[in-house]
Biotite code that builds the C-alpha atoms (Angstrom):
import biotite.structure as struc

atoms = struc.array([
    struc.Atom([111.545, 103.242, 89.277], chain_id="A", res_id=1, res_name="MET", atom_name="CA", element="C"),
    struc.Atom([108.920, 102.919, 86.537], chain_id="A", res_id=2, res_name="ALA", atom_name="CA", element="C"),
    struc.Atom([106.462, 100.029, 86.753], chain_id="A", res_id=3, res_name="ARG", atom_name="CA", element="C"),
    struc.Atom([107.807, 98.384, 83.574], chain_id="A", res_id=4, res_name="ASN", atom_name="CA", element="C"),
    struc.Atom([111.368, 98.751, 84.827], chain_id="A", res_id=5, res_name="ASP", atom_name="CA", element="C"),
    struc.Atom([110.365, 97.122, 88.105], chain_id="A", res_id=6, res_name="LEU", atom_name="CA", element="C"),
    struc.Atom([108.652, 94.247, 86.299], chain_id="A", res_id=7, res_name="ALA", atom_name="CA", element="C"),
    struc.Atom([111.740, 93.733, 84.159], chain_id="A", res_id=8, res_name="ASP", atom_name="CA", element="C"),
    struc.Atom([114.047, 93.830, 87.188], chain_id="A", res_id=9, res_name="LEU", atom_name="CA", element="C"),
    struc.Atom([111.907, 91.361, 89.151], chain_id="A", res_id=10, res_name="VAL", atom_name="CA", element="C"),
    struc.Atom([111.740, 89.092, 86.113], chain_id="A", res_id=11, res_name="GLY", atom_name="CA", element="C"),
    struc.Atom([115.508, 89.117, 85.633], chain_id="A", res_id=12, res_name="ARG", atom_name="CA", element="C"),
    struc.Atom([116.156, 88.440, 89.318], chain_id="A", res_id=13, res_name="ILE", atom_name="CA", element="C"),
    struc.Atom([113.681, 85.575, 89.352], chain_id="A", res_id=14, res_name="VAL", atom_name="CA", element="C"),
    struc.Atom([115.040, 84.102, 86.103], chain_id="A", res_id=15, res_name="ASP", atom_name="CA", element="C"),
    struc.Atom([118.598, 84.256, 87.408], chain_id="A", res_id=16, res_name="PHE", atom_name="CA", element="C"),
    struc.Atom([117.774, 82.865, 90.835], chain_id="A", res_id=17, res_name="ARG", atom_name="CA", element="C"),
    struc.Atom([115.539, 80.094, 89.579], chain_id="A", res_id=18, res_name="LEU", atom_name="CA", element="C"),
    struc.Atom([117.965, 79.069, 86.848], chain_id="A", res_id=19, res_name="THR", atom_name="CA", element="C"),
    struc.Atom([121.007, 79.120, 89.110], chain_id="A", res_id=20, res_name="SER", atom_name="CA", element="C"),
    struc.Atom([119.225, 77.326, 91.958], chain_id="A", res_id=21, res_name="CYS", atom_name="CA", element="C"),
    struc.Atom([117.084, 74.964, 89.885], chain_id="A", res_id=22, res_name="HIS", atom_name="CA", element="C"),
    struc.Atom([118.634, 71.824, 91.362], chain_id="A", res_id=23, res_name="ASP", atom_name="CA", element="C"),
    struc.Atom([118.721, 73.088, 94.947], chain_id="A", res_id=24, res_name="SER", atom_name="CA", element="C"),
    struc.Atom([115.360, 71.545, 95.855], chain_id="A", res_id=25, res_name="GLY", atom_name="CA", element="C"),
    struc.Atom([113.882, 74.950, 96.694], chain_id="A", res_id=26, res_name="VAL", atom_name="CA", element="C"),
    struc.Atom([110.543, 75.818, 95.079], chain_id="A", res_id=27, res_name="SER", atom_name="CA", element="C"),
    struc.Atom([110.000, 78.901, 92.953], chain_id="A", res_id=28, res_name="LYS", atom_name="CA", element="C"),
    struc.Atom([107.792, 80.363, 95.664], chain_id="A", res_id=29, res_name="VAL", atom_name="CA", element="C"),
    struc.Atom([110.498, 79.841, 98.292], chain_id="A", res_id=30, res_name="GLU", atom_name="CA", element="C"),
    struc.Atom([113.008, 81.538, 95.996], chain_id="A", res_id=31, res_name="GLN", atom_name="CA", element="C"),
    struc.Atom([110.668, 84.501, 95.516], chain_id="A", res_id=32, res_name="LEU", atom_name="CA", element="C"),
    struc.Atom([110.014, 84.726, 99.251], chain_id="A", res_id=33, res_name="GLU", atom_name="CA", element="C"),
    struc.Atom([113.753, 84.857, 99.878], chain_id="A", res_id=34, res_name="GLY", atom_name="CA", element="C"),
    struc.Atom([114.250, 87.629, 97.346], chain_id="A", res_id=35, res_name="GLU", atom_name="CA", element="C"),
    struc.Atom([111.275, 89.629, 98.618], chain_id="A", res_id=36, res_name="LEU", atom_name="CA", element="C"),
    struc.Atom([112.644, 89.547, 102.157], chain_id="A", res_id=37, res_name="GLN", atom_name="CA", element="C"),
    struc.Atom([115.701, 91.435, 100.914], chain_id="A", res_id=38, res_name="LYS", atom_name="CA", element="C"),
    struc.Atom([113.684, 94.387, 99.612], chain_id="A", res_id=39, res_name="LEU", atom_name="CA", element="C"),
    struc.Atom([113.093, 97.670, 101.404], chain_id="A", res_id=40, res_name="SER", atom_name="CA", element="C"),
    struc.Atom([109.552, 98.608, 102.446], chain_id="A", res_id=41, res_name="PRO", atom_name="CA", element="C"),
    struc.Atom([109.327, 100.999, 99.482], chain_id="A", res_id=42, res_name="ALA", atom_name="CA", element="C"),
    struc.Atom([110.453, 98.283, 97.075], chain_id="A", res_id=43, res_name="GLU", atom_name="CA", element="C"),
    struc.Atom([107.959, 95.842, 98.601], chain_id="A", res_id=44, res_name="LEU", atom_name="CA", element="C"),
    struc.Atom([105.183, 98.382, 98.033], chain_id="A", res_id=45, res_name="GLN", atom_name="CA", element="C"),
    struc.Atom([106.255, 98.697, 94.391], chain_id="A", res_id=46, res_name="GLN", atom_name="CA", element="C"),
    struc.Atom([106.142, 94.921, 93.989], chain_id="A", res_id=47, res_name="VAL", atom_name="CA", element="C"),
    struc.Atom([102.739, 94.784, 95.692], chain_id="A", res_id=48, res_name="ARG", atom_name="CA", element="C"),
    struc.Atom([101.361, 97.491, 93.406], chain_id="A", res_id=49, res_name="ASP", atom_name="CA", element="C"),
    struc.Atom([102.744, 95.688, 90.361], chain_id="A", res_id=50, res_name="TRP", atom_name="CA", element="C"),
    struc.Atom([101.283, 92.329, 91.470], chain_id="A", res_id=51, res_name="LEU", atom_name="CA", element="C"),
    struc.Atom([97.869, 93.908, 92.072], chain_id="A", res_id=52, res_name="GLU", atom_name="CA", element="C"),
    struc.Atom([97.923, 95.462, 88.602], chain_id="A", res_id=53, res_name="ASP", atom_name="CA", element="C"),
    struc.Atom([99.162, 92.189, 87.100], chain_id="A", res_id=54, res_name="TYR", atom_name="CA", element="C"),
    struc.Atom([96.354, 90.186, 88.724], chain_id="A", res_id=55, res_name="ALA", atom_name="CA", element="C"),
    struc.Atom([93.721, 92.791, 87.902], chain_id="A", res_id=56, res_name="GLU", atom_name="CA", element="C"),
    struc.Atom([94.722, 92.848, 84.239], chain_id="A", res_id=57, res_name="ASP", atom_name="CA", element="C"),
    struc.Atom([94.060, 89.106, 84.034], chain_id="A", res_id=58, res_name="ARG", atom_name="CA", element="C"),
    struc.Atom([90.659, 89.089, 85.726], chain_id="A", res_id=59, res_name="LEU", atom_name="CA", element="C"),
    struc.Atom([87.603, 88.342, 83.673], chain_id="A", res_id=60, res_name="LYS", atom_name="CA", element="C"),
    struc.Atom([84.640, 90.267, 85.036], chain_id="A", res_id=61, res_name="PHE", atom_name="CA", element="C"),
    struc.Atom([81.357, 88.477, 84.596], chain_id="A", res_id=62, res_name="SER", atom_name="CA", element="C"),
    struc.Atom([78.159, 90.470, 85.060], chain_id="A", res_id=63, res_name="PRO", atom_name="CA", element="C"),
    struc.Atom([77.484, 88.484, 88.251], chain_id="A", res_id=64, res_name="GLU", atom_name="CA", element="C"),
    struc.Atom([80.925, 89.255, 89.678], chain_id="A", res_id=65, res_name="PHE", atom_name="CA", element="C"),
    struc.Atom([80.581, 92.938, 88.856], chain_id="A", res_id=66, res_name="GLU", atom_name="CA", element="C"),
    struc.Atom([77.141, 93.000, 90.530], chain_id="A", res_id=67, res_name="ALA", atom_name="CA", element="C"),
    struc.Atom([78.690, 91.467, 93.669], chain_id="A", res_id=68, res_name="GLN", atom_name="CA", element="C"),
    struc.Atom([81.397, 94.132, 93.690], chain_id="A", res_id=69, res_name="ILE", atom_name="CA", element="C"),
    struc.Atom([78.837, 96.914, 93.345], chain_id="A", res_id=70, res_name="ARG", atom_name="CA", element="C"),
    struc.Atom([76.724, 95.407, 96.157], chain_id="A", res_id=71, res_name="GLN", atom_name="CA", element="C"),
    struc.Atom([79.795, 95.209, 98.431], chain_id="A", res_id=72, res_name="SER", atom_name="CA", element="C"),
    struc.Atom([80.672, 98.819, 97.641], chain_id="A", res_id=73, res_name="GLU", atom_name="CA", element="C"),
    struc.Atom([77.138, 99.915, 98.571], chain_id="A", res_id=74, res_name="ARG", atom_name="CA", element="C"),
    struc.Atom([77.319, 97.930, 101.817], chain_id="A", res_id=75, res_name="GLU", atom_name="CA", element="C"),
    struc.Atom([80.673, 99.469, 102.736], chain_id="A", res_id=76, res_name="MET", atom_name="CA", element="C"),
    struc.Atom([79.428, 102.997, 101.977], chain_id="A", res_id=77, res_name="GLN", atom_name="CA", element="C"),
    struc.Atom([76.310, 102.513, 104.096], chain_id="A", res_id=78, res_name="SER", atom_name="CA", element="C"),
    struc.Atom([78.323, 101.088, 106.974], chain_id="A", res_id=79, res_name="GLY", atom_name="CA", element="C"),
    struc.Atom([76.517, 97.753, 106.809], chain_id="A", res_id=80, res_name="ALA", atom_name="CA", element="C"),
    struc.Atom([79.787, 95.970, 106.154], chain_id="A", res_id=81, res_name="ARG", atom_name="CA", element="C"),
    struc.Atom([83.218, 97.333, 107.089], chain_id="A", res_id=82, res_name="PRO", atom_name="CA", element="C"),
    struc.Atom([86.002, 97.151, 104.593], chain_id="A", res_id=83, res_name="ARG", atom_name="CA", element="C"),
    struc.Atom([88.338, 94.373, 105.709], chain_id="A", res_id=84, res_name="VAL", atom_name="CA", element="C"),
    struc.Atom([91.352, 93.046, 103.885], chain_id="A", res_id=85, res_name="ARG", atom_name="CA", element="C"),
    struc.Atom([92.053, 89.413, 104.630], chain_id="A", res_id=86, res_name="GLN", atom_name="CA", element="C"),
    struc.Atom([95.201, 87.493, 103.714], chain_id="A", res_id=87, res_name="PRO", atom_name="CA", element="C"),
])
């Protein structure tokens, strides 16, 4: 499934679910969590990739932030700081 097709599909599912369940007292995040739990591991990876791209496209890189990224990359390459992904 192409990235744009996936974004469109997720958008339509969310629009439908949130519109149809608007008065149910369930938050948008809870609705999304419920829908995500129904996806296969491959579909979850597609959503994760899309969300990462979506967030990255909206980041504003200041010179200070970019310098911090470069410093972290140097530290990881030298072994001074391991690469760790935290939730």
